[in-house]
C-alpha angles and dihedrals in degrees: 000000000000122000092243092054091050092051092051091057104030101042096059091046094050091047090061087071094058098084091053088066094055115110119240088245090067089082128196093301092056091047091051094049090048089052090051091052091050091049092050092052092046093050091046092053091049093050091045090052092053091046092055096039118131136185119301113261115245093227117019097184112178093011117136099193131042108250100192128123093244093057090049091048092053089056090066104068098061091041092052094047092047091051092053093047091049092048092053093047091049095048102041118109096245125025116205125223116255103242135272103291096094127245094333088066092061107113097228091064094050095042094045094045091048092049092047092048091049091050091048092050089053090052107035113110095178103087092202090067095054094087090053092054090045091052090054089049092052091051092050092046092053089056096044091052092049094246128150116252089247088067086066088075086076086065091063093086096055089043091055090045091056091048089051089053090056091050094047095049094048097040116119096352096109090222136104115272095261133127090233090055093048093049096046111129094236093055120085117189119203109249094236091051094048093047093048095047094045091049092052090049099047105030098068093055093041093051092048091048089052092047094049090050102045107038115094118278098218094099093049118095096218129015095218089063087057092057089049096050094057092050092048090065099031100055098058092038090057089048091053090048091052092050093045091051090063097051111126111248130201128224104101112266094039112114119253112227094344110195120246090236091073126060108281111253093194132103084231087072092059090046090055092048094048092046091051092049091050089049090052092047093055092048094050092046090057096049098088092054094055116086104168116086093228090055093053093046089053089053091049088054088051092051092053092047086056089050089054090053091050090050091052090052093048090052126193128113093283095051096047099037093044091048093050092049091048091050090052092050091049090054092051101038098037098074091046094047093047098045116112116237137193108183127064096250093055092046090053090048092052094047091050090049090050091052091050092047097052092053106266109159141280095028125100095259088063090049090050091052089050088057095045105041098058088055090053093052093047119093116264127221097226124080092271092072092119088059093059101089092039093053091051092050093047094049092047092048092048093050089048091050091051092050092050092047094060090050093051110122089218089063106101116224094209118162113235097196127058100218124118124242122279124217091211092052090048091054091046091052092049089051091052091050091047091055091047090050092047093051090047097049101037115003110208112252091232091056093047092049092046093052092048092050090052091049095046100042099031112165 
């Protein structure tokens, strides 16, 4: 385990303890500013990890954490979203107290712990530690959603399911429960075993990401926290799905360690596509029943997360690179699009962010869809080839339906919070939109090359 890898995982986790040391006299403003400082450090560590990322080692024997560029990249979305939420909370005119459950109810602890757990889940190579990271994520989610700790008992079932996935994938292999051990070229995993284990690993996080995105926002204190909670589960789940899709399968004829840059020849690819399409179907079905703008925006985010999952299942450079870019744009635009606003300038900012988020050109989300959709319409090499054009049509129709839903005059643009606008938050939102516009009009060559390297080399 390299020092840089340890810092990326340990620093965010240790920072979650900082607010517990604050005196009561610090007040809500002190808590908010502390949360902002934690978010800045967490985002800095995530960016630094991506900057220093190298190629994945062929055999990481003895390694505790995955040290590949893809794992480091998947640490960015929750860190970016958490930074934007913390900035908004710290700069608003009036910061609310975090409930009656003591210091644990303060939002910086829950948001930081959830972000740290999500980053760790994206990085952990030792499968046996995945349930621990998932348990931390469940605890943070229960606080972000304003739930009582007893509601966390409902997370026991997905936690046990993830543990069962670890057991299934490591059963009878005679190797440590590590991704490097599972993907070794001399190890062939029966297809049924790999599909069962991968399903038990990814489905709990995917289902909780879907639930946090689609259920009504009325009970949530602040809509930006809603956009964060979905990403906390989705980012590591997509990372697990990418790793699972490259597991070597046996029967004969199945590829061994097929690279992500080629069409996935694994039944796990079809599982990912079908799961993403089901995810999209649920989100679209709920659109007509949602009247508040924030609720429909949350469903649009959910639709695009499903599209990312379909792209991962389809494989290829376009599917993986487009999905990663779309995930990054959701993490940056989500908190801006879901933020409540009072004055005219902030309302215009939010509406522009919503347009950028749902894929209106020429923003980066549109560019990401242009990368992803051609891959969905192209024939696939695995037995689900006949599903290829249908999946592309369904994803395109769902994204269009989501875009139309947020422009519906019947959709009420009712602010959920009661804070006044903030000039700093306005400038921050404009900066986010400027970056999305830049990436959509003329994507930097370095970013394009980086995304293609991630897609081609994978894990």
